[in-house]
C-alpha positions, -999 to 999 in steps of 0.1 A, spaced: -600 -185 538 -572 -161 538 -543 -171 515 -507 -174 525 -480 -163 500 -442 -166 500 -429 -132 490 -392 -137 493 -367 -164 503 -330 -161 511 -305 -187 523 -268 -190 530 -247 -214 509 -249 -249 523 -215 -258 538 -200 -292 541 -193 -307 576 -161 -291 588 -161 -268 557 -161 -231 551 -191 -223 574 -179 -244 603 -163 -214 621 -196 -195 621 -217 -197 653 -251 -212 648 -270 -182 661 -249 -159 639 -255 -182 609 -293 -180 615 -291 -142 616 -274 -139 582 -305 -146 559 -327 -126 582 -305 -95 579 -304 -101 541 -342 -103 540 -345 -70 557 -319 -53 535 -336 -66 503 -370 -54 514 -365 -20 529 -401 -10 524 -414 -36 549 -426 -25 583 -406 -51 602 -422 -42 636 -455 -56 621 -440 -92 618 -462 -114 639 -436 -140 646 -403 -155 635 -404 -193 633 -371 -212 628 -367 -249 625 -336 -264 643 -331 -301 650 -301 -300 673 -304 -272 699 -277 -287 720 -251 -260 716 -250 -224 703 -286 -230 690 -300 -235 725 -325 -213 743 -347 -204 713 -322 -198 684 -351 -183 663 -353 -153 687 -316 -150 692 -310 -149 654 -338 -123 649 -323 -100 676 -288 -105 661 -301 -96 627 -316 -63 640 -353 -71 640 -372 -50 666 -372 -65 701 -410 -65 700 -410 -92 673 -411 -126 690 -395 -158 679 -400 -196 684 -380 -226 675 -396 -257 660 -381 -292 662 -395 -319 639 -359 -331 632 -353 -333 595 -386 -315 587 -381 -287 612 -376 -258 587 -404 -271 565 -427 -273 595 -418 -237 604 -430 -226 570 -462 -246 573 -469 -233 608 -464 -197 596 -487 -203 566 -514 -217 589 -512 -187 612 -518 -165 581 -546 -187 568 -563 -186 602 -563 -148 602 -540 -146 632 -511 -131 613 -505 -109 583 -467 -110 580 -445 -139 592 -409 -150 588 -401 -187 587 -370 -207 580 -343 -227 598 -307 -230 608 -284 -259 615 -247 -262 621 -238 -299 622 -202 -290 623 -205 -271 655 -229 -295 673 -212 -302 707 -203 -333 726 -226 -337 757 -225 -359 787 -251 -366 814 -246 -359 851 -233 -387 872 -260 -409 888 -239 -412 920 -212 -392 937 -176 -398 925 -188 -420 897 -161 -428 871 -186 -443 846 -201 -419 821 -209 -415 785 -202 -388 760 -225 -382 730 -217 -365 697 -248 -344 690 -240 -340 653 -263 -368 643 -281 -397 660 -295 -405 694 -283 -394 728 -296 -401 763 -315 -431 750 -346 -442 769 -344 -480 775 -381 -485 769 -379 -467 736 -350 -488 725 -368 -520 735 -401 -511 718 -389 -492 686 -351 -495 684 -328 -466 681 -315 -470 645 -292 -443 632 -300 -422 602 -280 -444 578 -296 -475 593 -331 -461 588 -322 -454 551 -310 -490 548 -342 -502 564 -363 -482 538 -342 -496 509 -348 -532 521 -385 -528 530 -394 -512 497 -369 -530 476 -350 -499 464 -319 -513 446 -284 -498 450 -283 -488 413 -315 -468 416 -302 -449 446 -269 -442 428 -288 -429 397 -309 -406 418 -278 -393 436 -261 -387 403 -291 -368 389 -292 -347 420 -255 -338 417 -258 -330 380 -289 -308 385 -272 -289 413 -241 -282 393 -262 -272 363 -282 -248 384 -251 -232 399 -234 -228 365 -266 -212 350 -268 -188 379 -303 -200 389 -293 -201 426 -277 -166 428 -308 -147 439 -316 -170 468 -280 -171 482 -265 -145 504 -227 -147 506 -213 -153 540 -183 -131 550 -160 -149 574 -132 -127 590 -97 -142 589 -68 -137 613 -49 -121 584 -60 -104 552 -94 -101 537 -125 -119 549 -133 -153 533 -164 -150 511 -185 -181 508 -210 -178 480 -216 -213 466 -229 -246 480 -200 -269 490 -217 -302 487 -221 -306 449 -192 -324 434 -182 -342 402 -191 -379 402 -203 -407 380 -222 -439 382 -189 -458 381 -175 -438 409 -206 -441 430 -207 -479 424 -172 -483 440 -183 -469 474 -190 -494 502 -221 -493 523 -222 -471 554 -241 -495 576 -225 -526 562 -200 -533 534 -226 -549 511 -253 -523 520 -270 -500 495 -267 -467 514 -233 -451 508 -216 -418 514 -223 -410 477 -260 -416 476 -270 -405 512 -278 -370 523 -248 -348 534 -239 -335 568 -242 -298 564 -243 -262 578 -266 -235 566 -296 -212 573 -326 -198 554 -354 -173 559 -387 -169 540 -411 -139 542 -447 -149 542 -477 -126 540 -514 -125 532 -526 -105 502 -533 -73 522 -500 -73 541 -481 -80 509 -497 -50 492 -492 -27 522 -455 -36 524 -448 -35 487 -442 -72 483 -448 -94 453 -461 -129 460 -439 -155 444 -457 -187 455 -489 -197 474 -488 -222 502 -517 -245 492 -514 -271 520 -492 -291 543 -496 -323 563 -475 -346 585 -477 -383 592 -461 -407 617 -443 -439 607 -423 -465 625 -390 -448 637 -370 -476 619 -383 -463 585 -386 -427 593 -375 -417 558 -408 -430 545 -427 -403 563 -432 -379 534 -452 -405 515 -482 -409 538 -479 -371 546 -483 -362 510 -514 -384 507 -530 -364 534 -527 -331 515 
């Protein structure tokens, strides 16, 4: 079987909700790492890219109508290079990489781009059309996170728990104590800060230049989410779902903005385009679980590999 290699990977900094990247359109945000990938690899025949696959979970605003292709065109890739947007919610970008690798392994592609983009800050409010003329009853949904346009049968059969609720469900079902969650959150924060300070993330991040009304452009070059904290500070936070809950703003995933792009190739295409393989995609798998404990999904998926 043909092997699939990751030859380069670039991302924007990860911005906090309403933070430095919130003024950047989602399609423009997706174009930034693609353009950087092209500039860093000038010897690549970009017209030979088989496909650009981007993961995107929202697709309700500026990321609608196939943001993968919009971003590739905005980045300057040839119009002959197609693009497709993949939605597996939280795993969308990862699934894009897996799908690209599978195409290479199957011999259907030699050179692929995969990645993802999300701007949770710019996710729009949406509302359905009225069911009857002159109706004054309607709903408005915030597409940043959670369900919208809920199917009643889905709600009856599986429930429509929010992301924090599913995390709380996992904690209860598998008896994951609050202290263990806080310890892992602290370790994650400390590791992130250490990596930033040591310069380990510099190569993978492309700074984002944001024009200002006056003066020089704002340059965003570091992740915004890492912050100073401690077990004592984390322990003081109240639960998100309920006050005595174990999932808090301190140990839960952040609401963020960002984009990334990876260049994948088989051995022949890598050599032809002057690329050096940095990693080999060995395998990938997905698994379904009950929606109320969706965060458990990686466990049965990993066992399939």
